[in-house]
C-alpha positions, 0 to 999 in steps of 0.5 A: 748676335750672329748664328756663327758667333752663337755657335762659337760661344756654345762650342767654346763652353763645351770645349771648356767643360770637356777640357776641364773634365778630361785634362789628363787626356791631353796628348803628350805633344802638349803635355802641361800646356796649361801650366805656363810657357810652352813652345807648342802653344806658341807654335799654335798661336803663331799659326792661328795669328797668320790666319787672323785669328788672334789670341792677342799676344803670341806668348806661348802661354795658354789662356782663354783667348788662345782657346777661343781662337782655336775653337773658332778655327775648328768651327770654321773648318768643320772640325770638332770644336774641342778647344784642345790642342794636339799634334793633329791640330798643329799639322792641320794648321800647317805644322810647326817647322817655320814658326820662329824667325831670327832677327838681327838688331841694327843701328836703325833699330837703336836710332828709332828709340825715344823716351815717352814723358809722363806730362802731356805738354812734354809729349806734345813737343815731340815729333814722334812717340817712339818705342822706348826699348828694343825689347818693346820694338821687337815684341811688336815685330813678333806680335808678342809680349816683352816677357815672351821675347825675353823667354825666347832669348834668355841670354841677351842683355834686356831691355836693350841688347847691343847692335848685331845681336841675333834675336829669335821671334815668333814669325807671324808674317801673313798674307794680305787679309780679306776685305771686310764686308762687316764688323761685329764688336762684342762687349761681353766677349771683348772681341772684334770679329770681321766678316767678308762680303759673303758673311764668312768670318775672316778675322778675330781680334781681342779688344778692350772696351770702356771702363764705364758701362755708360760709355759703352755704345751699342747698335749699328754704326759704320766706318767714317775715317781710316788713319794709319800712324795717327796723331791724337788730340788730348782733351783735358776734360776727358782726362783731368777736369779741373787739372792744370791742363786747360787746352787741348794738345795734339800728341804726335804719332808713333807706337806709343801714341795713345791710339797706337799705329791705327785709327778707324773712326766710327760714325758715332762721334768720338768713337773708334777702333784703334791700337795701343801702346800696351798690348798686354792690357788688351781685354781689360775694361779700361778705355775712355770709350773706344775699342782698343786692339794690339797695334798689329791687329789694328793695322790688320783691321785698317787694311780690311775696312773702308769708308762705309763698312758697317759695324754692329756693336752688341752685348 
């Protein structure tokens, strides 16, 4: 584990102890921020996401991922790594005046929807695995969860409001990310950290790892392929040995493709970092062996790496 990663881990442990023991001292601006949906928390998450320090879904709900992102930002900026949000932290991040945006649903949005069959053979016959609802499409635009989209827009007819409806979303527009000098994947912390060529941490993305420990690799590998909007090869031996499907199938690209909107193949055969059709599940140990990110984070990472970028997989 790198010295910076160790420092962030120690700082986070201290932050957890401090915040648990002194919850009553949280500033009024964030009063009750641990209790559920909180717009100040959402603003903080947006500002961290813009700096590529992701909590996964920008959903306005405080959790360990948001705390890790905040502690990481505090550490990188030489601030006390309390992990506790307050008005000063929000101001230092850029303020909360432009963290939401309005989006009008168009006929093109509606036309982009499709269905995702359960059967692999039926999926293989499609041209694309599109979003199934406008709520799902809009959630990805805002780097958020479908539940948060509904919370921000309670008066609309979800999951498919009519064309012309104006929707409020988190504004997670970001500047072009820095090029990666190296990547570290932590199995114990289920996260991907990206470092620039000078060794400075420039991005943090929560990830999912393999369900079976025997399929969790470790050691030094490197990037071998980068593919935006990839297709996916369904291998029945991996999913249902002895089942009705006997041949491999090519599953078309799209946001609901099993590997989402980006594929970063590693030098370890069969392994890669990729997107997912279900961002709300990121952080769980449920993959077949690869490392899953939310689609928006996978797309970011794809823009940061190139052939040969070193990757360290560690416990």
